[in-house]
C-alpha positions in Angstrom: 0.2 14.1 7.4 1.7 12.5 10.5 -1.5 10.8 11.7 -2.0 9.0 8.0 -0.5 5.6 8.8 0.0 2.3 6.4 -3.0 0.7 7.8 -5.3 3.6 6.9 -3.7 3.9 3.4 -4.3 0.2 3.0 -7.9 0.3 4.1 -8.6 2.9 1.4 -7.1 0.8 -1.3 -9.1 -2.2 -0.2 -12.3 0.2 -0.5 -11.3 1.0 -3.9 -10.8 -2.6 -4.8 -14.5 -3.7 -3.8 -16.3 -0.7 -4.5 -19.2 0.0 -4.4 -19.5 -2.7 -1.6 -18.6 -1.6 1.9 -16.0 -3.5 4.0 -18.4 -3.9 6.7 -20.9 -5.7 4.5 -18.0 -7.7 2.6 -16.7 -9.2 5.8 -20.2 -9.8 7.3 -21.7 -11.4 4.3 -19.1 -12.6 1.6 -15.7 -13.2 3.1 -14.9 -16.9 3.2 -18.6 -17.5 2.6 -19.5 -16.8 -1.1 -18.6 -15.0 -4.3 -18.8 -11.4 -5.0 -19.4 -10.3 -8.5 -19.0 -6.4 -9.1 -20.1 -5.2 -12.8 -18.7 -1.8 -13.1 -19.3 -1.0 -16.7 -16.1 1.3 -16.3 -13.3 -0.3 -18.9 -10.7 2.1 -17.6 -11.3 1.4 -13.8 -8.1 -0.4 -13.3 -6.2 2.2 -15.3 -2.7 1.2 -16.6 -2.3 -1.6 -13.8 -1.4 -4.2 -16.6 -1.9 -4.6 -20.3 -0.7 -7.0 -23.0 1.6 -4.3 -24.2 3.3 -4.1 -20.8 3.5 -8.1 -20.8 5.3 -7.8 -24.2 7.6 -5.4 -22.7 8.3 -7.4 -19.5 9.1 -10.3 -21.9 11.6 -8.2 -23.8 13.4 -6.5 -21.2 13.5 -9.0 -18.3 15.2 -12.4 -18.2 12.0 -14.5 -17.6 12.1 -18.5 -17.8 9.5 -21.0 -18.6 8.1 -22.8 -15.6 9.8 -20.4 -13.1 8.2 -17.4 -14.2 6.2 -18.1 -17.2 3.5 -21.0 -18.0 1.9 -22.1 -21.3 -1.0 -24.2 -20.8 -4.1 -25.5 -22.7 -7.4 -27.3 -21.5 -8.9 -29.3 -24.4 -11.3 -32.1 -24.3 -11.2 -32.4 -20.8 -7.5 -32.6 -20.6 -5.0 -29.9 -19.0 -1.5 -29.8 -20.5 1.3 -27.6 -19.8 3.6 -26.7 -22.9 6.6 -25.0 -21.4 9.8 -25.3 -23.4 13.1 -25.4 -21.8 15.2 -22.0 -21.3 14.4 -18.3 -21.6 10.9 -17.1 -22.1 11.6 -14.8 -25.2 8.8 -12.8 -26.4 8.7 -14.2 -29.8 8.4 -17.7 -28.5 5.5 -16.8 -26.0 3.5 -15.1 -28.7 4.0 -17.9 -31.0 2.6 -20.4 -28.6 -0.2 -17.8 -27.7 -1.2 -17.8 -31.6 -1.5 -21.7 -31.3 -4.0 -21.3 -28.9 -2.0 -21.5 -25.5 -2.9 -19.4 -22.2 0.0 -17.6 -20.8 0.5 -17.3 -17.2 3.0 -14.8 -15.5 3.7 -15.6 -11.9 4.4 -12.8 -9.6 4.0 -9.9 -12.0 4.4 -7.6 -8.9 8.3 -8.3 -9.3 8.4 -6.5 -12.7 5.6 -3.8 -12.3 5.8 -1.0 -9.9 2.0 -0.4 -10.1 1.5 -3.9 -9.1 4.1 -3.8 -6.5 2.4 -0.8 -4.9 -0.9 -2.4 -5.0 0.1 -5.8 -3.5 2.6 -4.2 -0.8 -0.3 -2.0 0.2 -2.8 -4.6 0.5 -0.8 -7.1 2.6 -0.7 -4.1 5.1 -4.7 -4.5 5.1 -4.8 -8.3 5.3 -1.5 -8.7 7.6 -0.6 -11.6 5.1 1.1 -11.9 1.9 -0.7 -10.5 -1.2 0.3 -12.4 -4.4 -0.7 -12.0 -7.9 -0.5 -13.9 -11.1 -1.5 -12.4 -14.7 -3.5 -14.8 -17.2 -3.7 -13.9 -20.8 -5.9 -16.3 -22.8 -6.5 -16.4 -26.6 -9.9 -16.2 -28.1 -12.0 -19.3 -28.1 -9.9 -21.3 -25.5 -9.6 -22.3 -21.9 -6.2 -22.6 -20.2 -6.8 -24.4 -16.9 -9.3 -27.3 -15.6 -11.9 -26.8 -13.1 -10.0 -26.7 -9.6 -10.1 -25.0 -6.3 -7.3 -23.0 -4.8 -6.1 -22.4 -1.3 -6.1 -18.5 -1.3 -8.8 -15.9 -1.3 -8.9 -14.7 -4.7 -9.8 -11.5 -6.3 -10.0 -11.5 -10.1 -9.4 -8.1 -11.9 -10.5 -8.2 -15.7 -8.3 -5.9 -17.5 -8.7 -6.5 -21.3 -11.3 -8.4 -23.3 -13.9 -10.8 -22.1 -13.9 -14.1 -20.1 -16.8 -16.5 -19.2 -16.5 -17.6 -15.5 -18.2 -20.7 -13.8 -17.7 -20.8 -9.8 -19.2 -23.7 -8.0 -19.8 -24.1 -4.3 -17.5 -26.7 -2.3 -18.6 -30.0 -3.0 -18.7 -31.2 0.9 -17.6 -29.6 4.2 -14.2 -31.0 3.8 -13.4 -28.8 0.9 -14.6 -25.6 2.7 -11.5 -23.3 3.3 -9.0 -25.9 2.4 -5.5 -25.5 3.4 -4.4 -26.9 -0.1 -5.3 -26.4 -3.7 -7.1 -29.3 -5.4 -6.1 -31.2 -8.5 -8.0 -30.9 -11.9 -11.7 -31.9 -11.8 -13.7 -33.2 -14.7 -17.0 -31.8 -15.8 -19.0 -34.5 -14.1 -17.3 -33.9 -10.7 -18.1 -30.3 -10.3 -21.8 -30.3 -10.7 -23.7 -27.2 -11.6 -22.3 -23.8 -11.3 -23.4 -21.4 -8.5 -22.4 -18.4 -10.4 -22.2 -18.0 -14.3 -20.9 -14.5 -15.4 -18.9 -12.7 -18.2 -16.3 -10.6 -16.9 -15.5 -7.4 -18.8 -12.8 -4.7 -18.2 -13.3 -2.8 -14.9 -15.2 -6.0 -13.5 -14.2 -7.6 -10.2 -14.9 -11.3 -9.1 -14.0 -12.6 -5.6 -14.5 -16.2 -4.4 -13.0 -17.9 -1.3 -10.7 -20.7 -1.4 -12.5 -23.9 -1.8 -14.8 -22.6 -4.5 -14.0 -24.5 -7.6 -13.9 -22.2 -10.9 -13.1 -22.4 -14.5 -13.1 -19.9 -17.4 -13.0 -19.5 -21.2 -13.0 -16.8 -23.5 -15.5 -16.3 -26.4 -14.6 -16.8 -30.2 -13.8 -13.1 -30.8 -11.8 -11.8 -28.0 -8.8 -12.5 -25.9 -8.7 -12.0 -22.0 -6.3 -10.5 -19.7 -6.8 -10.8 -16.1 -5.1 -10.4 -12.9 -5.7 -12.6 -9.8 -4.6 -11.1 -6.3 -4.6 -13.8 -3.7 -4.1 -13.7 0.0 -4.5 -15.5 3.4 -2.7 -18.7 2.2 -2.4 -21.1 5.3 -3.2 -18.1 7.8 -5.8 -19.8 9.8 -6.5 -20.5 13.5 -5.3 -24.1 12.8 -1.9 -22.7 11.6 -1.7 -20.7 14.7 -2.6 -23.6 17.1 -0.3 -25.7 15.0 2.9 -23.5 16.0 1.3 -23.2 19.6 0.6 -26.8 20.7 4.1 -28.3 20.5 5.5 -25.9 22.5 2.5 -25.8 25.0 3.0 -29.5 25.4 6.6 -29.2 26.1 6.0 -26.8 28.6 3.4 -28.8 30.2 5.5 -31.7 30.2 8.4 -29.8 32.1 6.3 -28.0 34.6 3.2 -30.2 35.2 4.0 -33.4 36.9 0.6 -34.8 35.9 1.8 -34.7 32.2 4.5 -36.9 33.2 2.6 -39.8 35.3 2.7 -43.0 33.7 -0.6 -44.2 31.7 -2.8 -46.9 33.3 -1.4 -50.4 32.9 -4.9 -51.4 31.4 -5.0 -48.6 28.9 -4.2 -51.1 26.0 -7.3 -53.3 26.9 -9.9 -50.3 27.1 -8.6 -47.9 24.3 -7.8 -48.1 20.6 -10.2 -48.7 17.7 -11.2 -52.1 18.8 -12.6 -50.8 22.0 -14.0 -47.6 20.6 -17.7 -49.0 21.0 -17.3 -50.4 24.6 -19.2 -49.1 27.5 -16.3 -49.4 29.9 -16.1 -47.4 33.2 -12.4 -47.5 32.8 -12.5 -46.2 29.3 -14.7 -43.2 30.4 -12.3 -42.4 33.2 -9.3 -42.6 30.9 -11.0 -40.1 28.4 -11.9 -37.9 31.3 -8.5 -37.8 32.3 -7.4 -36.7 28.7 -10.0 -33.9 28.6 -8.6 -32.6 31.7 -5.1 -32.6 30.7 -6.3 -30.8 27.5 -8.0 -28.1 29.5 -4.8 -27.6 31.6 -2.9 -27.4 28.4 -4.4 -24.0 27.7 -2.5 -22.7 30.7 0.7 -23.4 28.9 -0.2 -22.1 25.3 2.1 -19.4 24.0 -0.4 -17.7 22.0 1.7 -14.6 21.6 4.9 -16.2 20.8 3.0 -18.2 18.3 1.6 -15.1 16.6 4.9 -13.8 16.6 6.2 -16.7 14.6 3.3 -16.4 12.1 4.0 -12.7 11.6 7.7 -13.8 11.2 6.9 -16.1 8.3 4.8 -13.6 6.6 7.6 -11.1 6.9 9.8 -13.5 5.0 7.3 -13.9 2.1 6.1 -10.2 2.1 7.0 -7.6 -0.6 9.0 -4.8 0.6 7.0 -1.6 1.1 7.3 0.9 -2.0 8.2 4.2 -0.5 6.9 7.4 -1.9 9.2 10.2 -2.8 8.3 12.1 0.3 9.0 8.8 2.4 12.4 8.7 0.8 13.2 12.3 1.6 12.4 11.5 5.2 14.3 8.3 5.5 18.1 6.9 5.1 17.4 7.1 1.4 17.3 10.8 1.2 20.8 11.1 3.1 24.2 11.7 2.0 25.2 11.2 -1.8 28.2 11.9 -4.0 28.3 15.2 -6.0 31.2 16.8 -7.8 33.9 15.0 -6.1 32.8 14.9 -2.5 29.9 13.9 -0.3 27.1 16.4 0.1 24.0 16.6 2.1 25.2 15.2 5.2 22.5 14.6 7.7 22.5 13.9 11.3 19.7 12.7 13.7 19.0 14.9 16.9 17.6 14.2 20.2 14.4 16.2 19.3 14.0 14.6 15.8 10.5 13.2 15.5 10.5 9.4 14.1 8.1 6.7 13.5 8.4 3.1 12.0 8.3 3.1 8.1 5.1 0.8 8.3 3.1 -0.7 11.1 3.0 -4.2 9.8 6.7 -4.4 8.2 8.2 -5.1 11.4 7.7 -7.6 14.3 9.6 -7.7 17.7 10.3 -11.3 18.4 12.0 -13.0 21.6 13.9 -16.0 20.6 15.7 -18.1 23.2 18.3 -15.5 24.6 17.8 -12.8 21.9 15.5 -10.3 20.8 15.2 -9.6 17.2 13.3 -6.8 15.1 12.2 -8.7 12.1 11.4 -6.8 8.9 10.5 -6.9 5.2 12.2 -3.8 4.3 15.4 -5.5 2.6 13.2 -8.1 1.1 13.5 -8.8 -2.7 10.5 -8.4 -5.1 11.2 -11.9 -5.9 9.5 -14.5 -3.7 11.5 -15.5 -0.6 14.8 -14.6 -2.6 16.5 -13.4 0.5 16.8 -15.1 3.9 14.8 -13.6 6.7 16.0 -9.8 7.9 16.2 -8.8 11.4 17.8 -6.4 13.7 19.6 -7.9 16.8 18.6 -5.8 19.8 19.7 -5.9 23.6 16.7 -6.8 25.7 16.9 -3.3 27.2 16.1 -1.7 24.1 13.0 -3.6 23.4 10.5 -1.2 25.4 11.8 1.5 23.1 10.8 -0.6 20.2 7.4 -1.2 21.7 6.9 2.5 22.3 7.3 3.0 18.5 5.0 0.4 17.7 2.3 1.6 20.0 2.8 5.4 19.1 2.3 4.4 15.4 1.2 6.4 13.1 2.2 9.0 15.5 5.7 10.2 15.8 7.9 10.1 18.8 11.0 12.4 19.6 14.1 10.4 19.9 14.8 11.7 23.5 11.2 10.5 24.5 12.3 6.8 23.9 12.1 4.8 27.2 15.7 4.1 27.6 18.3 4.9 30.1 19.6 8.1 29.0 20.1 10.5 25.6 23.0 8.2 24.5 21.3 5.1 24.3 18.2 6.7 22.7 20.4 8.1 20.0 22.3 4.8 19.4 18.8 2.9 18.9 17.5 5.7 16.7 20.5 5.6 14.3 20.6 1.9 14.3 17.0 1.8 13.1 17.3 4.8 10.8 20.5 3.4 9.2 18.7 0.1 8.5 15.7 2.1 6.7 13.2 1.3 9.4 12.4 4.6 10.4 10.8 7.9 9.0 11.4 11.6 10.3 8.5 13.7 10.4 10.3 16.1 8.0 13.5 15.9 5.9 16.6 16.2 7.9 18.4 19.6 7.4 22.0 19.2 5.8 24.7 19.8 8.3 26.8 22.8 7.6 30.4 21.4 8.2 33.0 23.8 7.2 35.7 22.6 4.8 38.4 22.4 7.4 36.5 20.0 9.4 35.7 17.9 6.5 
């Protein structure tokens, strides 16, 4: 049990999602390149992940609101419309619109379903990026959305009924792997589909961002599908966007060449009007710029920029869903009130073996004069409902947190933490344990205090 980490569990979950395709083939041949269709002929493959009955219960038991949580849409005669009334999305109102031909989109259903919460939270460990979800219910003989492309990698899980999908390749290189979703396209703008397929319960369809898609139901069956999404603005360009401004600032501070004045004649050799001129002074100017860009690499704070990317991901991530065993081995399994007194008092000991709750749920970040351990443990299941969560640390404690990170999924005994002495080890372990960031190898034994001591 001790060696089974969150990344291994997440990898098995992704194996389940794309089976019978293997991960190696998926990332070599399909990821960000072309669609994948898996026809399973197993209607019960996704189990009770979500159903129309569960959707009805969510609408009745939760306070959901149109536009914020639920959309009602149609696509008729080439026109996409949203029909959201104001106020709460009462079940009776939603079903009335559905009967009139509206598609129903439930945003972020993982907020209301533990099954989806578990799946999305597990897969985000695999992708090191937020995994979100939307649920789509479409009545028979209709279409809810116009052809468009998205800015996420999409995994479509068909849960009920049937739906005819058409997927189109990006129209030109500028639309490959876009950073932002498109508007609505007309039939004439999308051309001929790359893939046309009828999804049935248990089937999977993956397509990369930038692939235009549309889907409609037949005349005899509604459709319920779940779209899992990931890797939104999680690119090399996004990393450079964080790193380059800091690199330039450092270069300006530390390298005098970046602070030297531009040549007096640069306006006469540079600029759009001079772009086609063959001029030695222009060539010298461009060569100087290339040299400065090459030297800029020496100032590029790649690690710090990566930390900022992960920090942003942790703010939008779902909190981990702990198993019962994990709860018993964490702060959640400690003291509680019973028959007029506190019982099951537990204490960490120097030889208690501990590890982080999840490998990718924490990030050690150095910011100005402080060290912070950012985490997603206290996040809400509502997207970015809470501010970023962190634990402030003294710089001397950072190596101990690094030791926990590097040991994962293994455990370290508290006295093994690389700190000055046993008191410092216990103080840090208690801090992290009380914040919910640590698991013990075994549930802690209750401390046997006698009544006089209490």
